[in-house]
C-alpha positions in Angstrom: 0.0 -0.1 -0.2 1.3 3.3 -0.7 1.5 6.5 1.5 0.5 9.6 -0.9 3.1 12.0 -1.0 1.2 15.4 -1.1 4.1 17.6 -1.8 5.0 15.5 -4.9 1.6 15.7 -6.0 1.5 19.7 -6.0 4.7 19.6 -7.9 3.1 16.8 -10.5 0.1 19.1 -10.7 2.0 22.4 -11.5 3.7 20.5 -14.3 0.9 19.1 -15.8 -1.1 20.5 -18.9 -4.5 22.6 -18.6 -4.1 22.0 -14.9 -6.9 24.6 -14.4 -9.6 22.6 -16.3 -9.0 19.1 -14.8 -10.1 17.1 -12.2 -7.8 16.8 -9.0 -9.0 13.3 -8.7 -8.3 12.4 -12.3 -4.8 14.1 -11.8 -4.3 12.1 -8.3 -5.2 8.8 -10.3 -2.4 9.8 -13.1 0.2 10.9 -10.2 -0.1 7.4 -8.8 0.5 6.0 -12.1 3.1 7.9 -12.8 5.0 8.6 -9.7 4.2 5.1 -8.1 3.6 2.8 -11.2 0.2 1.9 -9.7 -1.3 -0.2 -12.9 -3.6 -2.6 -10.6 -6.7 -1.4 -9.8 -7.1 -2.9 -6.5 -3.9 -1.4 -5.7 -5.1 1.8 -6.5 -8.2 1.8 -4.7 -6.6 0.5 -1.5 -4.1 3.5 -1.8 -7.0 5.9 -2.2 -9.0 4.4 0.6 -6.2 4.6 2.8 -5.5 8.3 2.9 -7.8 11.0 4.2 -8.3 13.3 1.6 -8.8 10.9 -1.3 -11.0 8.9 0.8 -13.0 12.3 0.7 -12.7 12.2 -3.0 -14.0 8.9 -3.4 -16.8 9.7 -1.4 -17.7 12.8 -3.2 -18.1 10.4 -6.3 -19.6 7.3 -4.6 -17.1 5.3 -5.2 -17.0 2.7 -2.5 -15.5 -0.4 -4.2 -12.9 -1.5 -6.8 -16.0 -2.3 -8.8 -17.4 1.0 -9.0 -13.8 2.8 -9.6 -13.3 0.4 -12.5 -16.7 1.7 -13.8 -15.1 5.0 -13.1 -12.1 4.6 -15.0 -14.0 3.2 -18.0 -16.6 6.0 -18.2 -13.6 8.7 -17.4 -10.9 10.3 -19.7 -8.6 8.1 -17.9 -7.5 5.2 -19.6 -8.6 2.4 -18.1 -6.6 0.1 -20.1 -3.6 1.2 -18.3 -4.9 -0.5 -15.2 -4.9 -4.2 -14.5 -8.7 -4.8 -13.9 
């Protein structure tokens, strides 16, 4: 399980394109994939669930399980093919 480094996330966010138009949750998912190499959706969900701030992001989107996170990834502009579902 990963402990999210929020200072590194802020640096990642500053370097991202069109950050003002992008959702922080989507950026966080991209950050976890890029910075920590998270490709398994179960690892992704557990890492998000284990952090207070990202847990609030999950709750805001009614993501309460790995299955719902998979559906979110498929619906969003994030490429679900980047994750092992």
